C-alpha positions in Angstrom: 163.5 172.8 144.6 163.4 175.6 147.4 166.6 176.8 148.5 167.4 180.0 151.4 169.0 183.1 150.2 171.0 185.3 152.2 173.5 187.8 151.7 176.7 189.0 153.6 178.5 192.1 152.8 182.7 191.1 153.0 185.7 193.1 154.1 188.4 191.6 152.8 186.8 189.4 149.3 190.2 188.4 148.2 190.6 186.7 151.2 187.5 185.7 151.6 188.3 184.2 147.9 190.8 182.2 149.0 189.3 181.0 152.3 186.2 179.8 150.5 188.2 177.6 147.8 190.3 175.9 150.6 187.3 175.3 152.7 185.3 173.8 149.9 188.3 170.8 149.9 186.2 169.1 152.5 183.7 168.2 149.8 184.4 165.5 147.2 182.4 167.8 144.5 183.5 171.4 143.5 183.2 173.8 140.9 185.2 177.0 141.4 184.3 179.7 138.8 185.7 182.6 138.8 185.8 185.7 136.4 189.1 187.6 137.8 187.7 191.2 137.9 185.2 191.1 134.8 185.1 194.9 135.2 188.6 195.4 133.8 189.6 195.9 130.2 188.0 193.0 128.7 184.3 193.4 130.6 182.6 193.4 127.0 184.4 190.0 126.7 183.6 189.0 130.3 179.5 189.4 130.2 179.7 187.0 133.3 176.9 187.3 135.8 179.3 187.0 138.9 182.7 187.9 140.1 182.8 184.0 141.2 180.7 181.0 142.2 181.8 178.1 144.1 179.1 175.1 144.2 179.8 172.2 146.5 178.6 169.1 148.0 176.5 166.8 145.5 172.6 166.7 146.6 172.3 164.2 143.5 175.2 164.0 140.5 174.5 162.7 137.0 177.8 160.6 135.7 178.2 159.2 132.3 179.8 158.1 129.1 178.9 159.3 126.1 176.2 157.0 125.0 172.6 158.9 125.1 174.2 161.4 127.2 172.5 164.4 126.3 169.0 162.9 126.4 170.2 161.8 129.9 171.5 165.5 130.3 168.1 167.0 128.9 165.9 164.9 131.4 168.1 165.9 134.5 168.3 169.5 134.3 164.6 169.8 132.8 163.3 167.3 135.8 165.4 169.0 139.1 164.5 173.1 137.5 167.4 173.8 140.5 171.0 174.8 139.7 173.3 172.2 138.2 176.9 172.7 137.9 179.7 170.2 135.8 181.1 169.4 132.8 180.7 168.0 129.3 184.0 166.1 127.8 184.7 166.5 124.4 184.1 163.1 123.8 180.3 163.4 123.5 180.9 164.1 120.3 180.0 160.5 120.2 176.7 160.9 121.2 175.9 164.0 118.8 177.8 162.2 115.2 178.8 158.8 114.5 182.5 159.1 115.9 184.6 157.7 118.3 187.1 158.1 120.8 190.2 154.9 121.1 192.7 156.8 122.3 195.1 156.7 125.0 193.7 158.0 128.0 195.6 158.3 131.1 193.1 160.4 133.6 189.8 158.5 133.0 186.8 160.8 134.2 184.4 160.2 133.1 182.5 161.6 129.5 179.8 163.7 131.3 179.0 165.0 135.1 176.7 167.0 136.2 175.8 167.5 140.2 172.9 169.4 142.1 174.9 171.5 144.8 173.7 171.8 148.4 175.5 174.8 148.8 176.3 177.9 146.5 178.6 180.6 147.1 177.9 183.7 144.7 180.4 186.5 144.7 179.6 190.1 143.5 182.1 192.8 144.3 182.4 193.0 147.9 179.5 191.1 148.6 178.3 186.9 149.0 175.3 185.6 148.0 174.5 182.0 149.3 172.1 179.7 148.2 171.5 177.1 150.3 169.2 174.1 149.6 166.4 175.2 152.9 166.9 171.3 154.2 170.9 172.8 155.1 169.8 176.5 156.2 170.8 175.9 159.3 174.4 175.8 158.4 174.5 178.8 156.6 175.6 181.2 159.4 178.4 178.7 161.1 179.7 178.3 157.5 180.4 181.9 156.7 182.1 182.1 160.0 183.9 179.3 159.8 185.2 180.8 156.1 186.2 184.2 157.3 188.5 182.4 159.7 189.7 179.0 157.7 193.1 179.1 157.4 194.1 179.1 154.2 197.5 178.6 153.8 197.5 175.3 156.2 198.9 173.0 153.7 199.4 169.0 154.1 199.4 167.7 150.7 202.3 165.7 149.4 204.2 167.0 145.8 206.5 165.6 144.0 209.0 166.6 141.1 207.1 166.8 138.2 209.1 165.7 134.9 207.1 166.7 131.7 207.0 164.5 128.9 205.4 164.9 125.2 203.1 162.5 123.6 204.5 163.8 120.5 207.8 164.2 119.6 209.0 167.4 117.4 209.7 165.2 114.6 206.4 163.3 115.0 204.6 166.8 115.1 206.0 167.6 111.9 205.3 164.6 110.4 201.1 164.5 111.6 201.1 169.0 110.4 202.8 167.2 106.7 199.7 164.9 107.0 197.0 167.6 107.9 198.3 170.0 104.6 197.9 167.4 103.1 194.4 166.7 104.0 193.3 170.5 103.5 194.9 170.7 100.1 193.0 168.1 98.6 190.0 169.8 99.9 189.1 167.2 102.9 188.7 169.8 105.5 189.7 173.7 105.6 191.0 174.0 109.1 191.5 171.7 111.8 192.3 172.2 115.2 195.4 169.8 116.2 196.5 169.4 120.1 199.1 167.5 121.7 199.3 166.4 125.3 202.5 166.7 128.1 201.8 165.0 130.8 204.1 163.6 134.0 203.9 160.2 135.5 203.7 159.2 138.9 203.7 162.6 140.1 201.6 163.8 143.1 200.6 167.8 142.7 198.2 170.0 145.3 195.6 170.6 143.1 194.7 174.4 145.0 197.9 175.7 145.2 198.9 174.7 141.2 195.5 176.4 140.6 196.2 179.7 142.5 199.7 179.7 140.8 198.4 179.1 137.7 195.5 181.7 138.5 197.9 184.1 139.4 199.8 184.4 136.4 197.0 184.3 134.1 194.1 185.8 135.4 191.7 184.6 132.8 187.5 185.3 132.5 186.6 181.7 132.8 189.4 179.9 135.5 188.3 176.8 137.1 188.5 174.6 139.9 186.8 171.2 139.7 187.5 168.7 142.2 185.7 165.1 141.5 186.5 163.0 144.0 190.2 162.2 142.9 190.6 163.6 139.9 191.0 167.8 139.9 190.8 170.5 136.8 192.8 173.9 137.0 191.5 175.8 134.4 192.7 179.2 133.0 190.3 179.5 130.0 190.3 182.5 128.4 187.1 181.3 126.1 183.5 181.3 126.0 182.1 178.3 124.5 178.2 179.5 124.9 176.1 181.7 127.3 172.3 182.2 127.4 170.3 184.9 129.3 166.7 184.4 128.9 166.3 184.4 124.8 169.6 185.6 123.7 172.7 183.3 123.0 176.0 184.0 123.2 179.0 182.4 121.4 182.9 183.4 121.6 185.2 182.0 119.4 188.7 182.7 120.0 191.1 181.8 117.0 194.6 183.9 116.9 197.6 184.2 119.3 200.5 185.7 119.8 202.6 186.6 122.8 202.4 190.3 125.2 205.5 192.5 124.6 208.3 193.4 127.1 206.8 197.1 127.5 204.3 199.1 125.9 205.6 199.8 122.7 206.4 196.2 121.8 203.2 195.0 122.8 200.7 197.5 120.5 203.5 196.6 118.2 202.2 192.8 118.5 198.9 193.7 119.3 198.5 195.5 115.7 200.7 192.5 114.3 198.1 190.2 115.4 194.9 192.3 114.4 196.5 192.2 110.3 197.8 188.6 110.6 195.9 187.2 107.4 196.3 183.3 108.0 195.1 184.5 112.0 192.2 186.2 111.0 191.4 183.3 108.2 191.8 180.6 111.2 188.8 182.9 113.2 186.9 183.8 110.1 186.1 180.2 109.4 185.3 179.4 112.7 182.9 182.3 113.3 181.2 180.7 110.0 181.1 177.9 111.7 179.5 179.4 115.2 176.8 181.0 112.7 175.7 177.8 111.3 175.4 176.1 114.2 173.4 178.5 115.9 170.9 178.9 113.1 169.7 175.2 113.9 168.1 177.1 117.1 167.9 180.5 115.9 164.7 182.5 115.3 165.2 183.0 111.5 167.5 185.8 111.0 168.4 186.4 114.2 172.3 185.5 113.8 174.5 188.1 113.6 178.2 188.8 114.2 178.3 191.3 117.3 182.6 191.6 117.1 184.8 190.2 114.3 188.4 189.4 115.3 188.7 192.2 117.6 192.0 191.6 119.7 191.8 190.9 123.7 194.7 191.5 126.3 195.5 188.8 128.6 198.5 188.1 130.9 200.4 185.8 129.2 198.7 186.4 125.6 196.9 188.3 122.9 193.7 186.6 121.3 191.7 187.4 118.3 188.3 187.1 119.3 184.4 187.2 117.9 181.4 187.5 119.2 178.5 185.7 117.6 174.9 186.4 118.8 171.2 184.8 118.4 167.9 185.0 119.8 165.9 181.8 120.4 162.0 181.2 121.0 161.7 181.0 125.4 160.4 177.5 124.3 163.9 176.5 123.5 165.3 173.9 125.4 168.9 174.7 126.8 170.4 171.5 126.4 169.5 171.0 122.5 170.8 174.7 121.7 174.4 173.2 123.7 174.3 170.0 121.4 174.0 171.6 118.1 177.0 173.5 118.4 179.0 171.2 120.3 181.8 169.8 120.1 182.9 173.8 119.7 184.1 174.8 116.3 187.6 176.5 117.8 188.5 173.2 119.2 187.3 171.5 116.0 188.0 172.7 112.3 185.6 173.0 109.6 184.0 170.7 107.9 183.9 169.9 111.6 182.8 166.2 111.9 185.6 165.6 109.0 187.8 167.6 111.2 187.2 165.4 113.9 187.7 162.0 111.7 191.5 163.9 111.3 191.4 164.8 115.2 191.0 161.1 116.2 193.0 159.9 113.3 196.2 161.5 114.0 196.3 163.1 117.9 197.5 160.7 120.3 195.8 161.3 123.1 191.6 161.1 124.5 191.2 164.6 124.2 188.1 163.9 127.4 188.0 167.3 129.5 190.4 168.7 127.6 188.3 171.3 124.7 185.2 170.1 126.6 183.2 172.6 128.7 182.6 173.7 132.6 179.9 175.6 133.6 176.5 175.6 135.2 172.6 175.7 134.2 170.2 178.1 136.7 166.8 176.8 137.8 165.7 179.0 134.6 167.7 177.3 131.8 169.7 180.3 131.5 174.0 179.0 131.1 177.3 179.8 130.8 180.0 177.3 129.7 183.9 178.0 129.0 186.2 176.3 126.9 188.6 174.2 128.5 191.9 174.8 127.4 195.0 175.9 129.3 193.9 173.8 132.0 196.0 171.1 133.9 194.4 167.5 134.4 195.6 165.4 137.6 194.1 161.9 138.5 195.3 162.2 142.5 194.6 158.0 142.5 196.7 157.6 139.3 199.5 160.4 140.3 199.1 161.7 136.4 199.0 164.8 135.6 198.1 166.4 132.1 198.4 169.7 130.1 197.2 169.9 126.3 197.7 172.3 124.1 197.1 173.2 119.9 196.3 175.3 117.5 194.3 176.0 113.8 195.6 174.2 111.1 195.2 175.6 108.0 196.3 176.2 104.3 198.8 179.4 105.6 200.5 176.9 108.4 204.2 176.9 108.4 204.8 173.9 110.9 207.7 175.6 113.0 205.6 178.6 114.0 202.6 176.2 114.9 204.9 174.1 117.1 206.0 177.5 118.5 202.5 178.6 119.5 201.9 175.7 121.2 205.0 176.0 123.1 203.2 179.6 124.3 200.1 178.0 125.0 201.9 176.0 127.6 204.1 178.5 128.9 202.0 178.8 132.2 200.7 175.2 132.9 204.8 174.8 132.3 205.3 177.2 134.8 203.6 176.5 137.7 204.4 173.0 137.4 207.7 172.8 137.4 208.0 175.6 140.4 204.6 175.6 142.0 205.7 177.2 145.1 
């Protein structure tokens, strides 16, 4: 597919980014990926090819349930040889393994969605490179001028009072973790990522405003705003699932969380505490082993290695233990096949993966859907980059249903009360922007 490319230097890039996201709302399909200044202290972790990108206005699209989903995506990606943006929901597990998803779903996102955008904006420092389908190239100058002067503060979306409810109440959470620990002690699993949903019914929010407030207090390296008609994802994800750069593959699982300190001394103390926490390190290392095994399915023999193990990275709300696992592949290896071989990501399932996913389906009360899936893009050459959908708010505007889920890795060393407190810590930012959206 031929695309026309032009680059513009922008004086006030922060204002342009805000205007650009607001301008994008005229389209039914839009994906915004923001690295939030990758030149900060986490630059070695971020490794993004751009500071931010917006893809809007579907020229073609693929929308389906989990049945044969990876096969359909592979055909779509290979036939187009163009940029495609979209998501893989957690429930594509049912295409990878003989599993089902029968839990409650208040959101009703398709299991898989990708689209070929007519218009793409890549932002790097103070420059914006647009890549329009050549058919629409005569709109470039007009759009750039329009975005520069766009009133991003114009706000007509209704909002309502949000009353957040728990899908699993505290006593029930304790009972479910007892069941999980019994599975672990019996040797059924070593670790499982158990999650719970917080939700609000009959609620209306302004998706752009809520996303911007969430991004402001989190500034995560894999932030995402996704609009699919009446459905929205507002994400402050700190985690990369998988990236391909030519023949190199990189996965960066997160396991291990602790709060930020009130001052520098306390912050350093908490970082050291996380670094030396045997339980948190064990969680991370178990998932690293799982990722190494998954990567080896498509890797050149002997090329899988751990580039970083259990390194502490700091974000506005929390410190995290992050590992980086890399591999090399043959040039002809298909990109969708690589993703399928690691999906769903180990950091959101557990080990062994299939047994963990069965326990998740049995004990969680909500269909995960987009939560713990992945959003990202494929380039025309087959390179890709996908995040992990965590620290995210999901919204179905037609149903007036708002949802966010959080969880943690349960191992033999888990203390139930501490796991519950970690969930509340991870939920803090989402709760804050929903209850105080202004």
